LUMKE-283008 format. One record per residue: residue in three letters; x, y, z of N, C-alpha, C, O in turn. Coordinates in nm, 2 decimals. Layout:
<pts>
@resn = ala&n_east = X&n_north = Y&n_up = Z&ca_east = X&ca_north = Y&ca_up = Z&c_east = X&c_north = Y&c_up = Z&o_east = X&o_north = Y&o_up = Z .
...
</pts>
This chain:
<pts>
@resn = met&n_east = 0.12&n_north = -0.12&n_up = -0.02&ca_east = -0.01&ca_north = 0.00&ca_up = 0.03&c_east = 0.08&c_north = 0.13&c_up = 0.03&o_east = 0.06&o_north = 0.20&o_up = -0.06 .
@resn = cys&n_east = 0.16&n_north = 0.16&n_up = 0.11&ca_east = 0.30&ca_north = 0.26&ca_up = 0.07&c_east = 0.36&c_north = 0.30&c_up = -0.03&o_east = 0.40&o_north = 0.42&o_up = -0.03 .
@resn = ser&n_east = 0.39&n_north = 0.17&n_up = -0.15&ca_east = 0.46&ca_north = 0.19&ca_up = -0.25&c_east = 0.43&c_north = 0.29&c_up = -0.38&o_east = 0.33&o_north = 0.27&o_up = -0.44 .
@resn = leu&n_east = 0.49&n_north = 0.37&n_up = -0.43&ca_east = 0.43&ca_north = 0.49&ca_up = -0.54&c_east = 0.36&c_north = 0.40&c_up = -0.63&o_east = 0.28&o_north = 0.45&o_up = -0.70 .
@resn = ala&n_east = 0.38&n_north = 0.27&n_up = -0.66&ca_east = 0.32&ca_north = 0.17&ca_up = -0.76&c_east = 0.15&c_north = 0.19&c_up = -0.70&o_east = 0.06&o_north = 0.19&o_up = -0.79 .
@resn = ser&n_east = 0.12&n_north = 0.21&n_up = -0.60&ca_east = 0.00&ca_north = 0.18&ca_up = -0.54&c_east = -0.06&c_north = 0.31&c_up = -0.49&o_east = -0.02&o_north = 0.39&o_up = -0.41 .
@resn = lys&n_east = -0.19&n_north = 0.29&n_up = -0.59&ca_east = -0.27&ca_north = 0.45&ca_up = -0.54&c_east = -0.32&c_north = 0.42&c_up = -0.40&o_east = -0.32&o_north = 0.30&o_up = -0.36 .
@resn = ser&n_east = -0.37&n_north = 0.50&n_up = -0.32&ca_east = -0.41&ca_north = 0.47&ca_up = -0.21&c_east = -0.47&c_north = 0.63&c_up = -0.17&o_east = -0.42&o_north = 0.74&o_up = -0.19 .
@resn = ile&n_east = -0.55&n_north = 0.61&n_up = -0.12&ca_east = -0.69&ca_north = 0.77&ca_up = -0.06&c_east = -0.59&c_north = 0.80&c_up = 0.05&o_east = -0.64&o_north = 0.88&o_up = 0.11 .
@resn = leu&n_east = -0.50&n_north = 0.78&n_up = 0.09&ca_east = -0.38&ca_north = 0.84&ca_up = 0.22&c_east = -0.28&c_north = 0.90&c_up = 0.13&o_east = -0.18&o_north = 0.94&o_up = 0.19 .
@resn = arg&n_east = -0.28&n_north = 0.90&n_up = 0.02&ca_east = -0.17&ca_north = 0.97&ca_up = -0.08&c_east = -0.25&c_north = 1.06&c_up = -0.16&o_east = -0.17&o_north = 1.15&o_up = -0.20 .
@resn = asp&n_east = -0.35&n_north = 1.07&n_up = -0.19&ca_east = -0.45&ca_north = 1.17&ca_up = -0.25&c_east = -0.45&c_north = 1.35&c_up = -0.17&o_east = -0.54&o_north = 1.36&o_up = -0.09 .
@resn = ser&n_east = -0.38&n_north = 1.44&n_up = -0.19&ca_east = -0.44&ca_north = 1.49&ca_up = -0.13&c_east = -0.50&c_north = 1.64&c_up = -0.20&o_east = -0.48&o_north = 1.76&o_up = -0.16 .
@resn = ser&n_east = -0.56&n_north = 1.61&n_up = -0.30&ca_east = -0.64&ca_north = 1.67&ca_up = -0.42&c_east = -0.76&c_north = 1.76&c_up = -0.30&o_east = -0.80&o_north = 1.71&o_up = -0.20 .
@resn = ile&n_east = -0.80&n_north = 1.93&n_up = -0.35&ca_east = -0.91&ca_north = 1.98&ca_up = -0.29&c_east = -1.02&c_north = 1.87&c_up = -0.29&o_east = -1.06&o_north = 1.85&o_up = -0.17 .
@resn = glu&n_east = -1.08&n_north = 1.79&n_up = -0.39&ca_east = -1.23&ca_north = 1.72&ca_up = -0.39&c_east = -1.18&c_north = 1.60&c_up = -0.30&o_east = -1.28&o_north = 1.53&o_up = -0.27 .
@resn = thr&n_east = -1.08&n_north = 1.55&n_up = -0.25&ca_east = -1.08&ca_north = 1.51&ca_up = -0.17&c_east = -1.11&c_north = 1.48&c_up = -0.04&o_east = -1.17&o_north = 1.39&o_up = 0.01 .
@resn = leu&n_east = -1.03&n_north = 1.61&n_up = 0.01&ca_east = -1.03&ca_north = 1.70&ca_up = 0.13&c_east = -1.17&c_north = 1.72&c_up = 0.16&o_east = -1.21&o_north = 1.72&o_up = 0.28 .
@resn = gln&n_east = -1.24&n_north = 1.73&n_up = 0.09&ca_east = -1.42&ca_north = 1.77&ca_up = 0.08&c_east = -1.48&c_north = 1.71&c_up = 0.09&o_east = -1.57&o_north = 1.73&o_up = 0.18 .
@resn = ser&n_east = -1.47&n_north = 1.63&n_up = 0.04&ca_east = -1.52&ca_north = 1.50&ca_up = 0.05&c_east = -1.50&c_north = 1.37&c_up = 0.14&o_east = -1.56&o_north = 1.26&o_up = 0.12 .
@resn = phe&n_east = -1.41&n_north = 1.38&n_up = 0.23&ca_east = -1.32&ca_north = 1.28&ca_up = 0.28&c_east = -1.44&c_north = 1.23&c_up = 0.40&o_east = -1.52&o_north = 1.31&o_up = 0.45 .
@resn = ser&n_east = -1.43&n_north = 1.08&n_up = 0.43&ca_east = -1.47&ca_north = 0.99&ca_up = 0.52&c_east = -1.45&c_north = 0.90&c_up = 0.60&o_east = -1.45&o_north = 0.79&o_up = 0.53 .
@resn = trp&n_east = -1.44&n_north = 0.88&n_up = 0.70&ca_east = -1.33&ca_north = 0.75&ca_up = 0.73&c_east = -1.41&c_north = 0.60&c_up = 0.66&o_east = -1.34&o_north = 0.50&o_up = 0.65 .
@resn = ser&n_east = -1.51&n_north = 0.61&n_up = 0.62&ca_east = -1.54&ca_north = 0.51&ca_up = 0.57&c_east = -1.45&c_north = 0.45&c_up = 0.42&o_east = -1.43&o_north = 0.34&o_up = 0.38 .
@resn = met&n_east = -1.38&n_north = 0.60&n_up = 0.36&ca_east = -1.33&ca_north = 0.59&ca_up = 0.28&c_east = -1.20&c_north = 0.51&c_up = 0.29&o_east = -1.15&o_north = 0.45&o_up = 0.19 .
@resn = ile&n_east = -1.15&n_north = 0.52&n_up = 0.42&ca_east = -1.04&ca_north = 0.43&ca_up = 0.45&c_east = -1.04&c_north = 0.29&c_up = 0.50&o_east = -0.95&o_north = 0.21&o_up = 0.51 .
@resn = ile&n_east = -1.20&n_north = 0.29&n_up = 0.53&ca_east = -1.18&ca_north = 0.13&ca_up = 0.60&c_east = -1.21&c_north = 0.07&c_up = 0.43&o_east = -1.15&o_north = -0.03&o_up = 0.39 .
@resn = asp&n_east = -1.30&n_north = 0.12&n_up = 0.37&ca_east = -1.32&ca_north = 0.04&ca_up = 0.23&c_east = -1.19&c_north = 0.01&c_up = 0.15&o_east = -1.20&o_north = -0.08&o_up = 0.07 .
@resn = glu&n_east = -1.07&n_north = 0.07&n_up = 0.18&ca_east = -0.91&ca_north = 0.10&ca_up = 0.15&c_east = -0.89&c_north = -0.04&c_up = 0.15&o_east = -0.87&o_north = -0.12&o_up = 0.06 .
@resn = met&n_east = -0.90&n_north = -0.05&n_up = 0.33&ca_east = -0.84&ca_north = -0.15&ca_up = 0.43&c_east = -0.92&c_north = -0.25&c_up = 0.41&o_east = -0.87&o_north = -0.36&o_up = 0.44 .
@resn = lys&n_east = -1.04&n_north = -0.25&n_up = 0.36&ca_east = -1.13&ca_north = -0.36&ca_up = 0.35&c_east = -1.00&c_north = -0.47&c_up = 0.21&o_east = -0.93&o_north = -0.58&o_up = 0.23 .
@resn = thr&n_east = -1.01&n_north = -0.39&n_up = 0.10&ca_east = -0.95&ca_north = -0.48&ca_up = -0.02&c_east = -0.84&c_north = -0.50&c_up = 0.00&o_east = -0.81&o_north = -0.62&o_up = 0.00 .
@resn = lys&n_east = -0.72&n_north = -0.41&n_up = 0.03&ca_east = -0.57&ca_north = -0.41&ca_up = 0.03&c_east = -0.54&c_north = -0.42&c_up = 0.15&o_east = -0.41&o_north = -0.40&o_up = 0.14 .
@resn = ala&n_east = -0.58&n_north = -0.43&n_up = 0.31&ca_east = -0.51&ca_north = -0.47&ca_up = 0.39&c_east = -0.63&c_north = -0.53&c_up = 0.48&o_east = -0.69&o_north = -0.45&o_up = 0.56 .
@resn = pro&n_east = -0.66&n_north = -0.63&n_up = 0.47&ca_east = -0.78&ca_north = -0.68&ca_up = 0.53&c_east = -0.76&c_north = -0.74&c_up = 0.65&o_east = -0.85&o_north = -0.74&o_up = 0.73 .
@resn = ile&n_east = -0.59&n_north = -0.81&n_up = 0.67&ca_east = -0.56&ca_north = -0.85&ca_up = 0.79&c_east = -0.53&c_north = -0.76&c_up = 0.91&o_east = -0.55&o_north = -0.79&o_up = 1.03 .
@resn = ala&n_east = -0.48&n_north = -0.60&n_up = 0.85&ca_east = -0.47&ca_north = -0.54&ca_up = 0.95&c_east = -0.61&c_north = -0.46&c_up = 1.00&o_east = -0.66&o_north = -0.42&o_up = 1.11 .
@resn = leu&n_east = -0.65&n_north = -0.47&n_up = 0.87&ca_east = -0.85&ca_north = -0.39&ca_up = 0.97&c_east = -0.87&c_north = -0.47&c_up = 1.05&o_east = -0.91&o_north = -0.42&o_up = 1.16 .
@resn = ala&n_east = -0.87&n_north = -0.63&n_up = 1.06&ca_east = -0.91&ca_north = -0.72&ca_up = 1.12&c_east = -0.89&c_north = -0.73&c_up = 1.33&o_east = -0.95&o_north = -0.74&o_up = 1.43 .
@resn = met&n_east = -0.71&n_north = -0.68&n_up = 1.26&ca_east = -0.66&ca_north = -0.67&ca_up = 1.40&c_east = -0.69&c_north = -0.52&c_up = 1.46&o_east = -0.68&o_north = -0.48&o_up = 1.58 .
@resn = leu&n_east = -0.72&n_north = -0.46&n_up = 1.36&ca_east = -0.76&ca_north = -0.33&ca_up = 1.46&c_east = -0.90&c_north = -0.29&c_up = 1.46&o_east = -0.96&o_north = -0.18&o_up = 1.47 .
@resn = gln&n_east = -0.96&n_north = -0.42&n_up = 1.44&ca_east = -1.09&ca_north = -0.40&ca_up = 1.49&c_east = -1.14&c_north = -0.47&c_up = 1.63&o_east = -1.24&o_north = -0.44&o_up = 1.71 .
@resn = gly&n_east = -0.98&n_north = -0.60&n_up = 1.62&ca_east = -1.00&ca_north = -0.65&ca_up = 1.76&c_east = -0.92&c_north = -0.58&c_up = 1.86&o_east = -0.97&o_north = -0.60&o_up = 1.97 .
@resn = cys&n_east = -0.80&n_north = -0.50&n_up = 1.86&ca_east = -0.78&ca_north = -0.39&ca_up = 1.94&c_east = -0.87&c_north = -0.32&c_up = 2.00&o_east = -0.90&o_north = -0.30&o_up = 2.12 .
@resn = thr&n_east = -0.92&n_north = -0.27&n_up = 1.88&ca_east = -1.05&ca_north = -0.17&ca_up = 1.96&c_east = -1.18&c_north = -0.21&c_up = 1.98&o_east = -1.26&o_north = -0.12&o_up = 1.98 .
@resn = asp&n_east = -1.22&n_north = -0.34&n_up = 1.99&ca_east = -1.32&ca_north = -0.37&ca_up = 1.98&c_east = -1.41&c_north = -0.31&c_up = 1.85&o_east = -1.53&o_north = -0.35&o_up = 1.86 .
@resn = ala&n_east = -1.40&n_north = -0.27&n_up = 1.80&ca_east = -1.50&ca_north = -0.18&ca_up = 1.69&c_east = -1.66&c_north = -0.25&c_up = 1.65&o_east = -1.77&o_north = -0.20&o_up = 1.62 .
@resn = ser&n_east = -1.62&n_north = -0.39&n_up = 1.66&ca_east = -1.71&ca_north = -0.49&ca_up = 1.58&c_east = -1.85&c_north = -0.41&c_up = 1.66&o_east = -1.95&o_north = -0.36&o_up = 1.61 .
@resn = thr&n_east = -1.81&n_north = -0.44&n_up = 1.79&ca_east = -1.94&ca_north = -0.42&ca_up = 1.88&c_east = -2.00&c_north = -0.25&c_up = 1.88&o_east = -2.12&o_north = -0.21&o_up = 1.89 .
@resn = ser&n_east = -1.87&n_north = -0.16&n_up = 1.87&ca_east = -1.87&ca_north = -0.03&ca_up = 1.91&c_east = -1.91&c_north = 0.03&c_up = 2.02&o_east = -1.90&o_north = 0.16&o_up = 2.04 .
@resn = gln&n_east = -1.96&n_north = -0.06&n_up = 2.12&ca_east = -1.98&ca_north = 0.03&ca_up = 2.25&c_east = -1.92&c_north = 0.11&c_up = 2.31&o_east = -1.97&o_north = 0.18&o_up = 2.39 .
@resn = arg&n_east = -1.79&n_north = 0.10&n_up = 2.25&ca_east = -1.70&ca_north = 0.20&ca_up = 2.34&c_east = -1.73&c_north = 0.34&c_up = 2.23&o_east = -1.73&o_north = 0.46&o_up = 2.24 .
@resn = ser&n_east = -1.74&n_north = 0.30&n_up = 2.18&ca_east = -1.78&ca_north = 0.47&ca_up = 2.03&c_east = -1.88&c_north = 0.47&c_up = 1.98&o_east = -1.95&o_north = 0.37&o_up = 1.99 .
@resn = glu&n_east = -1.90&n_north = 0.58&n_up = 1.92&ca_east = -2.02&ca_north = 0.55&ca_up = 1.80&c_east = -1.96&c_north = 0.58&c_up = 1.68&o_east = -2.05&o_north = 0.59&o_up = 1.59 .
@resn = his&n_east = -1.88&n_north = 0.60&n_up = 1.65&ca_east = -1.76&ca_north = 0.60&ca_up = 1.54&c_east = -1.67&c_north = 0.49&c_up = 1.54&o_east = -1.55&o_north = 0.52&o_up = 1.58 .
@resn = pro&n_east = -1.68&n_north = 0.40&n_up = 1.52&ca_east = -1.55&ca_north = 0.30&ca_up = 1.53&c_east = -1.43&c_north = 0.30&c_up = 1.43&o_east = -1.31&o_north = 0.30&o_up = 1.46 .
@resn = asn&n_east = -1.50&n_north = 0.32&n_up = 1.29&ca_east = -1.44&ca_north = 0.40&ca_up = 1.22&c_east = -1.35&c_north = 0.50&c_up = 1.20&o_east = -1.27&o_north = 0.48&o_up = 1.10 .
@resn = ser&n_east = -1.34&n_north = 0.60&n_up = 1.27&ca_east = -1.25&ca_north = 0.69&ca_up = 1.31&c_east = -1.12&c_north = 0.67&c_up = 1.38&o_east = -1.00&o_north = 0.72&o_up = 1.37 .
@resn = ile&n_east = -1.18&n_north = 0.59&n_up = 1.47&ca_east = -1.06&ca_north = 0.54&ca_up = 1.52&c_east = -0.99&c_north = 0.42&c_up = 1.45&o_east = -0.87&o_north = 0.40&o_up = 1.45 .
@resn = ile&n_east = -1.05&n_north = 0.36&n_up = 1.40&ca_east = -0.95&ca_north = 0.25&ca_up = 1.35&c_east = -0.86&c_north = 0.35&c_up = 1.23&o_east = -0.74&o_north = 0.37&o_up = 1.24 .
@resn = gly&n_east = -0.94&n_north = 0.41&n_up = 1.12&ca_east = -0.90&ca_north = 0.53&ca_up = 1.06&c_east = -0.77&c_north = 0.57&c_up = 1.11&o_east = -0.67&o_north = 0.52&o_up = 1.07 .
@resn = leu&n_east = -0.78&n_north = 0.67&n_up = 1.19&ca_east = -0.72&ca_north = 0.70&ca_up = 1.26&c_east = -0.57&c_north = 0.67&c_up = 1.26&o_east = -0.48&o_north = 0.74&o_up = 1.22 .
@resn = ile&n_east = -0.56&n_north = 0.55&n_up = 1.32&ca_east = -0.44&ca_north = 0.44&ca_up = 1.41&c_east = -0.38&c_north = 0.40&c_up = 1.23&o_east = -0.26&o_north = 0.39&o_up = 1.19 .
@resn = phe&n_east = -0.48&n_north = 0.37&n_up = 1.16&ca_east = -0.41&ca_north = 0.30&ca_up = 1.03&c_east = -0.32&c_north = 0.43&c_up = 0.96&o_east = -0.20&o_north = 0.43&o_up = 0.92 .
@resn = ala&n_east = -0.39&n_north = 0.51&n_up = 0.95&ca_east = -0.36&ca_north = 0.62&ca_up = 0.89&c_east = -0.20&c_north = 0.73&c_up = 0.94&o_east = -0.13&o_north = 0.82&o_up = 0.88 .
@resn = ile&n_east = -0.20&n_north = 0.69&n_up = 1.06&ca_east = -0.12&ca_north = 0.72&ca_up = 1.14&c_east = 0.04&c_north = 0.61&c_up = 1.10&o_east = 0.13&o_north = 0.67&o_up = 1.06 .
@resn = leu&n_east = 0.05&n_north = 0.49&n_up = 1.10&ca_east = 0.11&ca_north = 0.40&ca_up = 1.10&c_east = 0.15&c_north = 0.39&c_up = 0.99&o_east = 0.26&o_north = 0.34&o_up = 0.98 .
@resn = leu&n_east = 0.06&n_north = 0.41&n_up = 0.84&ca_east = 0.09&ca_north = 0.45&ca_up = 0.73&c_east = 0.23&c_north = 0.54&c_up = 0.71&o_east = 0.34&o_north = 0.52&o_up = 0.68 .
@resn = arg&n_east = 0.16&n_north = 0.67&n_up = 0.76&ca_east = 0.24&ca_north = 0.78&ca_up = 0.74&c_east = 0.38&c_north = 0.73&c_up = 0.80&o_east = 0.48&o_north = 0.74&o_up = 0.72 .
@resn = his&n_east = 0.40&n_north = 0.70&n_up = 0.91&ca_east = 0.50&ca_north = 0.65&ca_up = 0.96&c_east = 0.60&c_north = 0.58&c_up = 0.85&o_east = 0.72&o_north = 0.60&o_up = 0.83 .
@resn = gln&n_east = 0.51&n_north = 0.49&n_up = 0.78&ca_east = 0.62&ca_north = 0.42&ca_up = 0.70&c_east = 0.65&c_north = 0.50&c_up = 0.53&o_east = 0.75&o_north = 0.49&o_up = 0.46 .
@resn = asn&n_east = 0.55&n_north = 0.57&n_up = 0.52&ca_east = 0.54&ca_north = 0.66&ca_up = 0.43&c_east = 0.50&c_north = 0.78&c_up = 0.46&o_east = 0.40&o_north = 0.80&o_up = 0.52 .
@resn = gln&n_east = 0.61&n_north = 0.88&n_up = 0.40&ca_east = 0.54&ca_north = 1.04&ca_up = 0.44&c_east = 0.45&c_north = 1.10&c_up = 0.32&o_east = 0.39&o_north = 1.21&o_up = 0.33 .
@resn = ser&n_east = 0.45&n_north = 1.01&n_up = 0.22&ca_east = 0.33&ca_north = 1.09&ca_up = 0.13&c_east = 0.22&c_north = 1.02&c_up = 0.17&o_east = 0.14&o_north = 1.07&o_up = 0.09 .
@resn = met&n_east = 0.16&n_north = 0.96&n_up = 0.22&ca_east = 0.04&ca_north = 0.87&ca_up = 0.32&c_east = -0.07&c_north = 0.98&c_up = 0.42&o_east = -0.14&o_north = 0.94&o_up = 0.51 .
@resn = asn&n_east = -0.04&n_north = 1.13&n_up = 0.37&ca_east = -0.07&ca_north = 1.21&ca_up = 0.51&c_east = -0.17&c_north = 1.25&c_up = 0.50&o_east = -0.19&o_north = 1.36&o_up = 0.56 .
@resn = leu&n_east = -0.30&n_north = 1.17&n_up = 0.42&ca_east = -0.46&ca_north = 1.28&ca_up = 0.41&c_east = -0.51&c_north = 1.32&c_up = 0.54&o_east = -0.60&o_north = 1.40&o_up = 0.56 .
@resn = val&n_east = -0.44&n_north = 1.22&n_up = 0.62&ca_east = -0.58&ca_north = 1.27&ca_up = 0.75&c_east = -0.47&c_north = 1.39&c_up = 0.84&o_east = -0.51&o_north = 1.49&o_up = 0.90 .
@resn = gln&n_east = -0.37&n_north = 1.35&n_up = 0.82&ca_east = -0.27&ca_north = 1.47&ca_up = 0.84&c_east = -0.28&c_north = 1.66&c_up = 0.82&o_east = -0.27&o_north = 1.76&o_up = 0.90 .
@resn = arg&n_east = -0.32&n_north = 1.65&n_up = 0.68&ca_east = -0.37&ca_north = 1.76&ca_up = 0.60&c_east = -0.47&c_north = 1.78&c_up = 0.65&o_east = -0.49&o_north = 1.90&o_up = 0.64 .
@resn = ile&n_east = -0.61&n_north = 1.71&n_up = 0.71&ca_east = -0.73&ca_north = 1.73&ca_up = 0.67&c_east = -0.73&c_north = 1.79&c_up = 0.87&o_east = -0.82&o_north = 1.87&o_up = 0.89 .
@resn = ile&n_east = -0.64&n_north = 1.76&n_up = 0.96&ca_east = -0.64&ca_north = 1.76&ca_up = 1.13&c_east = -0.60&c_north = 1.92&c_up = 1.12&o_east = -0.64&o_north = 2.02&o_up = 1.19 .
@resn = ser&n_east = -0.48&n_north = 1.92&n_up = 0.97&ca_east = -0.41&ca_north = 2.12&ca_up = 0.99&c_east = -0.51&c_north = 2.15&c_up = 0.92&o_east = -0.60&o_north = 2.18&o_up = 1.00 .
@resn = val&n_east = -0.54&n_north = 2.17&n_up = 0.79&ca_east = -0.69&ca_north = 2.25&ca_up = 0.75&c_east = -0.77&c_north = 2.27&c_up = 0.87&o_east = -0.81&o_north = 2.39&o_up = 0.88 .
@resn = ile&n_east = -0.81&n_north = 2.21&n_up = 0.94&ca_east = -0.93&ca_north = 2.23&ca_up = 1.07&c_east = -0.84&c_north = 2.33&c_up = 1.20&o_east = -0.86&o_north = 2.44&o_up = 1.26 .
@resn = leu&n_east = -0.75&n_north = 2.26&n_up = 1.20&ca_east = -0.64&ca_north = 2.37&ca_up = 1.32&c_east = -0.62&c_north = 2.47&c_up = 1.23&o_east = -0.70&o_north = 2.56&o_up = 1.27 .
@resn = tyr&n_east = -0.57&n_north = 2.51&n_up = 1.14&ca_east = -0.55&ca_north = 2.63&ca_up = 1.06&c_east = -0.68&c_north = 2.68&c_up = 1.11&o_east = -0.70&o_north = 2.74&o_up = 1.22 .
@resn = tyr&n_east = -0.79&n_north = 2.66&n_up = 0.99&ca_east = -0.92&ca_north = 2.73&ca_up = 1.00&c_east = -1.00&c_north = 2.78&c_up = 1.13&o_east = -1.06&o_north = 2.89&o_up = 1.14 .
@resn = gly&n_east = -0.97&n_north = 2.69&n_up = 1.23&ca_east = -1.01&ca_north = 2.69&ca_up = 1.35&c_east = -0.95&c_north = 2.79&c_up = 1.46&o_east = -1.00&o_north = 2.83&o_up = 1.56 .
@resn = his&n_east = -0.83&n_north = 2.82&n_up = 1.37&ca_east = -0.77&ca_north = 2.93&ca_up = 1.50&c_east = -0.73&c_north = 2.89&c_up = 1.61&o_east = -0.77&o_north = 2.94&o_up = 1.71 .
@resn = ala&n_east = -0.62&n_north = 2.74&n_up = 1.57&ca_east = -0.57&ca_north = 2.69&ca_up = 1.70&c_east = -0.47&c_north = 2.77&c_up = 1.76&o_east = -0.40&o_north = 2.84&o_up = 1.69 .
@resn = gln&n_east = -0.44&n_north = 2.76&n_up = 1.89&ca_east = -0.35&ca_north = 2.83&ca_up = 1.98&c_east = -0.20&c_north = 2.76&c_up = 1.90&o_east = -0.21&o_north = 2.68&o_up = 1.80 .
@resn = lys&n_east = -0.11&n_north = 2.79&n_up = 1.94&ca_east = 0.07&ca_north = 2.73&ca_up = 1.86&c_east = 0.06&c_north = 2.63&c_up = 1.93&o_east = 0.09&o_north = 2.53&o_up = 1.89 .
@resn = gln&n_east = -0.01&n_north = 2.64&n_up = 2.10&ca_east = 0.02&ca_north = 2.54&ca_up = 2.22&c_east = 0.01&c_north = 2.42&c_up = 2.10&o_east = 0.10&o_north = 2.35&o_up = 2.06 .
@resn = val&n_east = -0.15&n_north = 2.41&n_up = 2.07&ca_east = -0.20&ca_north = 2.33&ca_up = 2.01&c_east = -0.18&c_north = 2.31&c_up = 1.92&o_east = -0.24&o_north = 2.20&o_up = 1.91 .
@resn = gly&n_east = -0.12&n_north = 2.33&n_up = 1.79&ca_east = -0.03&ca_north = 2.31&ca_up = 1.70&c_east = 0.12&c_north = 2.25&c_up = 1.72&o_east = 0.19&o_north = 2.26&o_up = 1.62 .
@resn = thr&n_east = 0.17&n_north = 2.22&n_up = 1.80&ca_east = 0.30&ca_north = 2.23&ca_up = 1.90&c_east = 0.25&c_north = 2.11&c_up = 1.91&o_east = 0.22&o_north = 2.05&o_up = 1.80 .
@resn = phe&n_east = 0.23&n_north = 2.08&n_up = 2.03&ca_east = 0.12&ca_north = 1.92&ca_up = 2.05&c_east = 0.10&c_north = 1.83&c_up = 1.95&o_east = 0.15&o_north = 1.72&o_up = 1.96 .
@resn = val&n_east = 0.02&n_north = 1.88&n_up = 1.83&ca_east = -0.04&ca_north = 1.76&ca_up = 1.75&c_east = 0.10&c_north = 1.74&c_up = 1.63&o_east = 0.12&o_north = 1.64&o_up = 1.56 .
@resn = asp&n_east = 0.20&n_north = 1.88&n_up = 1.66&ca_east = 0.34&ca_north = 1.82&ca_up = 1.55&c_east = 0.41&c_north = 1.71&c_up = 1.59&o_east = 0.45&o_north = 1.62&o_up = 1.51 .
@resn = leu&n_east = 0.45&n_north = 1.73&n_up = 1.71&ca_east = 0.52&ca_north = 1.64&ca_up = 1.80&c_east = 0.46&c_north = 1.47&c_up = 1.78&o_east = 0.54&o_north = 1.37&o_up = 1.78 .
@resn = ile&n_east = 0.33&n_north = 1.47&n_up = 1.76&ca_east = 0.29&ca_north = 1.34&ca_up = 1.79&c_east = 0.26&c_north = 1.29&c_up = 1.61&o_east = 0.23&o_north = 1.18&o_up = 1.59 .
@resn = his&n_east = 0.27&n_north = 1.37&n_up = 1.53&ca_east = 0.30&ca_north = 1.39&ca_up = 1.40&c_east = 0.14&c_north = 1.35&c_up = 1.38&o_east = 0.11&o_north = 1.23&o_up = 1.35 .
@resn = leu&n_east = 0.02&n_north = 1.44&n_up = 1.40&ca_east = -0.08&ca_north = 1.43&ca_up = 1.34&c_east = -0.13&c_north = 1.57&c_up = 1.27&o_east = -0.24&o_north = 1.60&o_up = 1.21 .
@resn = ser&n_east = -0.04&n_north = 1.62&n_up = 1.28&ca_east = -0.08&ca_north = 1.70&ca_up = 1.20&c_east = 0.08&c_north = 1.83&c_up = 1.08&o_east = 0.19&o_north = 1.79&o_up = 1.10 .
@resn = phe&n_east = 0.06&n_north = 1.91&n_up = 1.01&ca_east = 0.18&ca_north = 1.98&ca_up = 0.97&c_east = 0.14&c_north = 2.12&c_up = 1.05&o_east = 0.20&o_north = 2.22&o_up = 1.02 .
@resn = phe&n_east = 0.09&n_north = 2.12&n_up = 1.11&ca_east = 0.07&ca_north = 2.28&ca_up = 1.18&c_east = 0.14&c_north = 2.38&c_up = 1.17&o_east = 0.24&o_north = 2.32&o_up = 1.21 .
@resn = lys&n_east = 0.18&n_north = 2.52&n_up = 1.15&ca_east = 0.26&ca_north = 2.59&ca_up = 1.19&c_east = 0.15&c_north = 2.74&c_up = 1.19&o_east = 0.08&o_north = 2.78&o_up = 1.11 .
@resn = cys&n_east = 0.19&n_north = 2.77&n_up = 1.31&ca_east = 0.14&ca_north = 2.96&ca_up = 1.30&c_east = 0.22&c_north = 3.06&c_up = 1.24&o_east = 0.18&o_north = 3.18&o_up = 1.23 .
</pts>
């Protein structure tokens, strides 16, 4: 999934993708390209019962996006979305610094 030859939604940074993003896009990609990783994350997060969260896809999608970005820097769709939200939401510099430290965004004040 991380190779440049493999097309992935996580590598797409077009405006259209940013605007139409949903966690189910990542889950659908995982179903076809990484079913074992999906099953593992569902087991670890107990997402199949979804009693802990109303949005189990967001938990799994975020974990998967972080793992893939760690493997390949161009797999950064989720981090771009978080950066846009922080920027346009006028987040304080301390928030941006924190999410940068944990590699969740590219936020710059």
